[in-house]
C-alpha positions, -999 to 999 in steps of 0.1 A, spaced: -364 225 165 -376 195 144 -388 178 176 -410 208 182 -423 206 146 -431 170 151 -449 176 184 -468 205 168 -479 182 139 -491 156 164 -510 182 184 -527 195 152 -536 159 143 -552 153 176 -568 187 184 -579 201 150 -593 171 132 -619 193 115 -592 213 98 -574 182 86 -608 168 74 -615 200 55 -580 198 39 -587 161 29 -620 172 13 -600 197 -8 -574 170 -16 -601 146 -28 -612 171 -54 -577 176 -67 -559 153 -92 -543 121 -81 -507 134 -83 -502 170 -73 -469 188 -69 -468 208 -37 -446 238 -28 -434 225 6 -439 193 25 -467 189 51 -444 171 76 -411 190 74 -393 169 100 -401 136 82 -392 151 48 -359 163 61 -352 128 75 -358 114 40 -334 139 23 -355 169 15 -338 203 13 -353 235 0 -332 238 -31 -335 236 -68 -337 201 -82 -358 188 -52 -396 184 -56 -424 172 -33 -454 154 -48 -486 144 -30 -503 113 -44 -537 98 -37 -539 60 -36 -571 41 -34 -577 20 -3 -592 -14 -1 -584 -51 -1 -567 -71 -28 -598 -90 -38 -620 -75 -65 -654 -89 -76 -652 -105 -110 -674 -88 -136 -706 -107 -147 -703 -100 -184 -677 -119 -205 -642 -106 -209 -607 -118 -215 -590 -126 -182 -565 -99 -190 -592 -73 -190 -611 -84 -160 -593 -60 -137 -586 -87 -112 -553 -103 -122 -528 -75 -114 -538 -71 -77 -509 -82 -55 -510 -86 -17 -473 -84 -11 -469 -48 -23 -480 -21 2 -497 11 -8 -467 32 -1 -447 12 -26 -475 16 -51 -475 54 -46 -437 56 -51 -439 35 -83 -467 56 -97 -449 89 -90 -417 74 -106 -437 66 -137 -452 101 -138 -418 118 -134 -393 96 -153 -365 121 -151 -365 123 -113 -354 98 -87 -375 89 -56 -357 97 -24 -385 85 -2 -421 90 9 -442 93 40 -478 90 50 -499 122 52 -536 113 57 -562 86 51 -600 85 49 -624 58 41 -615 57 4 -580 70 -1 -545 72 14 -523 102 8 -485 101 7 -459 128 -1 -430 116 -22 -396 134 -22 -380 136 -57 -346 147 -68 -334 156 -103 -301 137 -108 -288 160 -136 -295 193 -119 -261 210 -112 -272 219 -76 -279 183 -69 -248 169 -86 -225 192 -67 -240 182 -33 -221 152 -19 -250 139 1 -273 136 -29 -246 121 -50 -244 92 -26 -282 88 -25 -287 89 -62 -258 68 -72 
């Protein structure tokens, strides 16, 4: 079943690029972090621990693309406020996305994330979150291992 879902997703990606592009235009207009009802790639989400139950949330995040190097501003500023010093080459965009979602939802734990789409300016990831104090999650032995 999930193999069929994965093949269908790959077929959609190849055949109907216009639909995905229209969806990306819609995503561009939305906020940076958006909670979604269900994952776009069900097979990948299930592999990361997603289940359709209370205490599990899926969040789509938009991360800016581009290199590590930023041009230094012409006008005088403190080095701290130049906007150049905090760029790190050894942290990939997926890790940045997971960190930002974890900061936005401090009461939830990140189970994992996966790539959804990219365009010239942004990358989109979907992050799977679990509420560690929800009774449904605490009673499930699989989530207890993952969140411990």
